[in-house]
N, C-alpha and C positions, 0 to 999 in steps of 0.2 A: 504494500500500500504506500503510495506516494501522494503528496499534495497536488491537487488539481491546479492550484495557483501557479502561473508561469513565473512570477517573481520569486516565489519560494524555490522553484526548481532552478532558476538562474543563480540564486544565492548558494544553494547546495553545490552546484557545479563549480562556482568560484572557489568555495572553501575546499572542495575536493582537489581541484587542480593546484591550489596553493599548498597542498599537503597538510592542511589542518585536520587533525584526526581526533581531537578531544573537544567536546562541546559541553559546557555547563549550562543547564536549562533551569530557569525558575518558572513555576506554573502560572498559567494564565490562559485566556481564551483568544485574545487578539493574535498571539504568537502561535496559534494552533497549526497553521500551515508549516511553520518552521519546525515545530516540535514533531509533527508527524513525519516530516521529511528526514530530519536528522536521526530520529530513533529507528526508522525503518531502513536506513541506508547501511549496508554491511561494513562500510569503511570508516564509520564514525563511532567513537566511544562516547556515549552520552551519560551524563551524571545529573541527577535531579537534586537541587539545593533550593529550599523554599525561600529563605531570606535573601533578597537580592544583594544586600551589602555583604553578607557572608559569602554568597556565591561568587561575587567578583573577586574578593580577596582569596578565596579558595582557588579560583582559576589562576590568579596571579602567582600563588605558591607553586602550582603545577608548571606554569610558564617559566618561573624562576629556575626550577630544577632542570627542565627539559631544554631550556634555551631555544624554544620555538613557540610560535603563537598558539594561544588557546582561545576558543570562541566562547562568548557568553551570550545567552539569548533570554530576553524578557518580554513581557507583555507591555501594553501602552500605559501611559499615565505616570504616576509617581514611582512606579516600580523602577523606571529608568533612572530616576534621580538618586536612588539608593546605590547605584553603581559608582557615583561620583568620587567618594573617597578613594576607592581602589584605582579608579582611572587616573586621578591626580598622582597617586603613588607610582603607578606604572609609567606615567609621563616623565616624572623626575628621576625614577630609577631605571628608565629605558628597558622596560619589560614588555614584550609584545602581547597585546590583547586585541582581539577582534570583537568589538561590541556591536551586537546586532539587536536592534530594538524594533519590535512591531509597533505600528502606529495606525491611527485612523486615517482614512483618505483626507486630502487637503480640504474638501468641501465640508468636512465635519469638525474642523478645528475652529475654536473660538465661537461656537454657536450655542454652547451650553450642553453639549453631548457629554455623557458620563465617561469617566476614566480617560479624559483627553486633556493634554497640555501641549505647549509649543515645544515639540521634541527636536525639530531641525536645529542643528548647530548648538545644541544645549551645552555641549562640553567645549565650546570654541576656545576657551582660554587654556585648556589642558589636554589637547588632542593633537595628534600629528596630522590627521585629515578627517573630514566629515563628508560622507557620501549620502546625499539626500535623494532617495529613489522615488519613482512613481510606480503605480501598479503596472504589471505586465513585464515583458522581456524586451523592452525597447532598446534601440541603439544608444540612447542617452544613458539608460541604466547600465548598459554594458561598458560604456566609456567611463562612467563614474566608478565602477568596480575595478576596472583596469587601473585607474589612477590610484585608488586606495591600496590595492594589493601590491602594485608595483613599488610603492613607497616602502613597504615592509621587506623588500628584497635587499635593502642596503642600510636601513636604520631600524632601531628597535623602539617600540613604544606602542601606545594604543591608537587604533583607528575606530571610527564610529560609522556604522551603516544603519540608516533609518529607513525601514521598509513598511510602507502603508498597505494594509489589506482591508478590502471591503468584504462584507458578508455576502454569501455564506463562507465560513471559515474551515469547515470540517470535510469538505468534499475531497474524495481521493480517486486516484487512477492506478491501474496495476503496474504501469511503467512510467518513467519520466524521461523527458527530453534531456539530452546532454548538450550544454552550451560550451563552446570553446572560448575560454577567456585567455587571451594572449597577453602575458605579462610583459611590460616594457622595461627594458634596462636603460633607465634615464638618469643614472647616477653620475653626475660630473665628478671626476676625480681631480682634486687639487694637486698640483705639482709641488713637491716638498724638496727644498734645497738643503739636503742633509749636510753638504760640505760647508755651507754658510752657518748652519746651526752649530756644527762641530767646531768651527773656528771661534765662535763666541764661547761655547762651552769650555773648550780647552784653554782659553785665555783667562777664564774666571778662577779665582782662588778658592771660593767656597760655593759648592753646589749642594742644594737640598732637593731630594725627591720625596714627595709626600703622596701616599697612596690612600685613597678612600675605599668605599665599598667595592669589592672586586670578587669575581667568581674565581675559584681555584684554577690555576694555570701552571702546570709543571714546566712547560717550555719557557714561559715568561720568567718563572722563578730562576731557571738556569741562566737566562740572559742577565737578570738583575744581580745574580751572584757575582758575575764578572764585573758589572758596573760598581758594585759595592767594594771591590778590591782596591778601588782608587781612594787613597787617603783623603782626597779633597771632596769626596762625595759622602753625604750623610743621608741615609734612607730612613724615613719615618713611616711606620705603618700603624694601622688600627686593628682592633679585634675583628672587624669586618673585612679586612684587606685580604685575608687568606693567602698571604705570601710570607715566607719565613726564611731567615738567615741569621746566623749568630751575631752578625754585626748590625742588623736592623734594630731600630728602637721602636718598640711596640707600645709601651706604656708612656705615651707622650705627656700626659698630665703630670705623672710622677716626676718626669724630667724637669718640667718647667714651672712647677707649682710656685717655687720661691726663689727664682733667679734674681740677681741684682741687675741694675741697668748695665753695668759693665759686662756681665755674663750674657745678657740679652744681645748686646752689641756684638759680642764675640760669636754668637750663634747666628746672627743675621746673615742670610745667604746673598751671594751676588746673583745667582740664578736659582729660581724655584721652578722645578718641573713637577707638575701634578698630573695624575691620571686616576681613573676609577670614579666611583660615585661620591656622594656627599660625605663630608667630614663630621665626625661626632664631636671631637674635642673643641670646646669653646676656648680653651687656653691657647691652642696653636693658632686658632683664627685671630684671637686678640693679638698675639705676638706678631704674626705676619702682617697685620694691619698697622700696628705701631712701629714695627721695624721692617719696612717693606723691602723686598728684593728689588734690584735694579731691573731684572727681567723675570716675568712669570710666564711660563709656557704651559698650556694645558693640552693634553693629548686625548682626543675623543672624536669619534666619527660624527656626532650630531651637534653637540653644543659645548660651550665653554663658559662657565660662570665666573664672573669677576669677584670671587669670594673675598679676596684680600685687597681689592681696589688697586691692583698693580698689574693686571693682565696685559701682556704685550703680544702674545702669539697664541692663536688657536690652531693646533696641528690636527687636521681632520683625518685621522687614521686610528685604527685600533692599537692598543698599547703593545701587543706582542709584535705586530708588524713594524711599529716604530722602532722598538729596540733591536729588532733583527737587522734593520738598516743602519741604525745610529750607533750602536755599541762598538762595531769594528772601527769607527772613526774617532772614538774617545782616546785621549792621551792622558795617562796617569801623571799626577803630580806627587812624586814619591817623597818630597820634602814637606808635604802638608801635614799639619797636626789637627785639622778640622774634625775629621772623623774620630780619631783616637781620643781626643779631649772629651768628646761628648759620650763616647762609649764608656770611658772611665767614670764620668759623672753618673751615667745610667747604672753601672755596676755598683757604685757606692750607694745610690738611692735604693736599688733593689735590696741590698743588704739591710738597710734601715727598714724597708718594707717587711722583710722576713722577721726582723727583731720585734717590730711592733706587734705583728700577729701573734707572737708567742704569749703575750699578756693581754691582748685585746679582749674586752668583755663581749658577751653575747649581743649580737646586733646584725643588721643587714650585712655589714662589712665582713664580719666573722663568718656568717653563713655562706657568703660568696666564696670564701677560701675553700670551704669544704665541698660545696656544690660543684665548682669548676674542676676541682681535683678528682671528682667522682665520674666525670663524663667518660664513657667508654671510648677507647681508641677507635679511629676510623668511623666515627658516627657523625651526626649532624646536630648542630645547635641552632635554634631560632631564638633570638632575644626580642623581648618587647621593648618599647621605647621608654623614655623618661629616665628615672633613676636606674633602672635595670641595666640598660646598655652602658650607662656611664660607670656603674660599679664594675662592669666587666672590663672596662678599659684600664683599671688599676692593677689587673692581674695578668701574668703571662698565660697564654692559651696553649693547650696541648696542640702541637703542630700537625697532628694527624686528624684533628677535628675540623670540620668545615662549618663556618659561621655565617649566618644571615640575619638581617634585621631590616625592617621597612624604614630606611633612612631617607627615601625620596621626599616625603612630607613629614617624617618623624612623628606621625600620629600614633595614638594608642588604640585606635578604633578597630583595626583588623589584624592584629598580631596573631591571635589564636587561629583565625580562619586561614591566614597565610601559612602558618606552621602546619596545619592539618592538610592543606593542599600540597605542601612540600613533602610531607610524610607519605601521602598517597602516591606521589610521583617518584619517590626515592627508593632505591634498593637498600639503603642503610637505615639504621634506627635514628629517629628524630626525637630530640628533646626540646620542648619549649620552656624557657625560663622567663617568667612573667611576674609582674606586680599585680596587686589585688585590683586596682582600678581598671587596668587594661583587661584583666581576665573577666571581671564582671560586666564591663562595658561590651565585650564581644562574646557573651555567654551563649548566644544563639549559634555560635560556631560549632558547639557540641551537638547541635541538632543536625546530625550528618551520619548516614549509614555507611560511609566509606572510610572510617577512621581505622588505621591499622592497629592491631592488638599490641604491637610493640611501641606505639606512640606514648610518650611520657610528657607530663606537665609538672614542672616545679613552680609552685605558686608561693612567692614570698609575700606574705600578708602582714603589712605593718599598719593596717587599718587607716588607709588614706594615702593621698599623694605626698609621700615623704619628701620628695624633692623640693616641695615648697617650704620646708624647714631648713633646707640646705642652701638654696639660692638666696642671695641678699634681697630684701624687700618685703616679701609677704609677712614674715614674722613680726615686722615692725608696725604692721597695721592692726586695726581691730577687726579685720575681716578674714583672719586666717582660716576659720572653719569653711569659708566659701572657696578658698584656694585648695586646702588640703582634703576637704570633704570626708571626714571620718564616717564610717558606716556600720561597723559591728557585724558584718556578714561573714559567713564561711561558705566554702564550696561543697559542703557535705551533701546537701539536698540536691544540688545540681548533678553531682556525681551519681547519686542514687537514681535520679530521673533518667540520665543518659547512659547508665550502665558502665561507669568508670570505677575501677578499684580505687579506693580512697584511703589515704594515710595522713597522719598529722605528726608534727614535731614542734617542740617549743623550747628546746635547748640543744646545745651542740652534741651532747651524748646521743640524744634520740635522732638527730639529723644523721650522724655518722652511722648509727645502727641500722636505720632504715635504708640508707643509700647503699649499704654493703652488698645487698642482693637485689636491689630494686629494679635494675635494668634487665634482669634475666627474662626470658620468654614467659609470656603469660597469655591467658585466654581473653583478657580485656585490656584496653588502654588504662593508664594509671595517672592519678593526680596525687602529688605529695604537697600538702599545704603546710608551709613552715611559718609559724607565727613568731614575729619579732617585736621587740618592745618599741612602740612608737616614740616614746619620750627619750630613748637612748640613742637611736640611730644617728641623728645629726650630731650629737655630742661626740660619739666615737669617731665619726668621719672627720670632724674638725680636729680632734686629738691626733688623728693619723696625719693630717696635713701639717699640723704644727710639728709633729715628731720628725717629719722629713726635712725640716729646716735644720 
C-alpha cells in the first residue's frame, strides 16, 4: 500500500534517492500520506515518537552517530513548532536533519481552519534551506527538492520541506511512481593558498590550536600528533573534542583559573587556529577576547564564528583535509618554550587537583570524580548542559570514551532525547550524565519503545539549577528561587512508569558500591539518581578554585 498523493510519492522518491533510510514519525492525520508511504516502503526504517520535541532530538542523536541525514515527519499546526529547539541545535552543531512537515493547502491558511498556522519558512533564521511545495508532482516541486537535497551533499545541517495535502488523506494505491531526482553538484570550492598560510604560521613565535566539539577522528589525531611536536604550538582541547595526546591541554579552566596579567600575556598567541564546534569554556573565551591573537583562522566547511572578535580567515574545508595539506608545510621552532611552559603549568595544576580531591567533602564535584572514573572503556558518554558539562571539563577523560553534548545552542531541553537517539544508533553502550532540571524538563524522552537495555542515566540531583549559585549575580538578588528553581522531585515514579531499573545514592560509599557492577548487561535500561547537598556544592567548587591558586 502506497499513498495515492503524487506529492507524497515524489517526497519518498527524493528521500530514497538521497539514501535517507531512517524516518522518525510523530502521529497525526495531515501527514497520513507520508506516514503510509514511509512505513510501507521496504527501504525505510520508521520509528514512531509521539512528542515532536523529543522526536526531533531523538533523530538528531541518530544523525549525530551515523553522520548522515535522518528525516523527521509531523502533522500540521503547532506540532511543527515543537521541532524548533532541535532544529536550532542541528543548525549550530551542523547535524543533518530533513524536516518534512505536512501542511494545509494554501487556500486554507489564515481563514480560521483548525490545526493551521503559517508553516512556510517558519525556521528561516535557523535552517540551511526551506522548500515550500505545492500539491502534486510539478516541475516546480521537483526543482525545489533538487535544490534542498543538493545542498546536503556538501554541508551539514537541517533543511525544511513543507508539503501541503488536501483531503482525502488516506487513499492508497498498490504501487507508486518513481520520480528521478537529479542531485546537482553546485558546491564552489575555495582555493586555499597553503604556502601563504604556512609562511605566516612558520614566522609566528606562539601558535595556539583550540578544538571545540568534534567527532572522533583517528586520522586527524595522527596529523595533530605531528603538529603538537612543534614546541611553538600549544593545543587546547575540551571534553567534547574527542582528540587526545599527552601534550594536549584538556582541562582549560584549571589552567587559566588564576593566571596573572603577566602569565596571560605570556600565553597570548600570535596565531589562533580553531576548528570543531562551539567552545564550552567561558574562561578561554574571556582570555582570547582580552588578549586577542594577531590572527585567528577558523577551519570549517560552512561557517566561521567570530567568537573572540579577532577572526581574520575562514578556511572553508574540513579539519582533516586541512591538516593533511598544511602539516607537511609546518616548520618547527625547536628553541621555543611556549608549549613546555604551559604543559609544566598544567602538570602542576593537575597535581593540586588530585591533592584537593583527597579531602574534598561530598558534593557534585566529588561525585564527578567517581562517576567519570567508572565509565567503561570504549563506551559513549552524553553530557547534558549547564553545570554538568562544565564539571566534566575539570577532569581528565578516559581517552577510549567518546563524548557528546548538545553545544550548538547549549540548551537543557533535549539532552535525554538526544542521548537515547544516540544509544539507539550506536553499537556501544551509552551513558547519559545529566542534572535534575535537564532530566525532568525532557522526561517525555523516556516515552520511547526503542531504548536499548544497556542504556544508562546518571542523574545528579542537587534539587535545582546549581549553576546559579556558582555564577556571579543570581545569589546577590532576592530572586534566587526563580533562577535556581528548587523542586523536591525524584525520578523514582518516572522510572516505574517507563520501566527503568532505579537506584539511588546519597554518599560516596553508596555511589562507589552501586557503580561497581552497574554497567553490566541487564534486561532494562537503568537510572542511578545521586542526591547531592544543594547548600555545599558551590562552596566546595569555590574551595577547589581557591586551592588551585
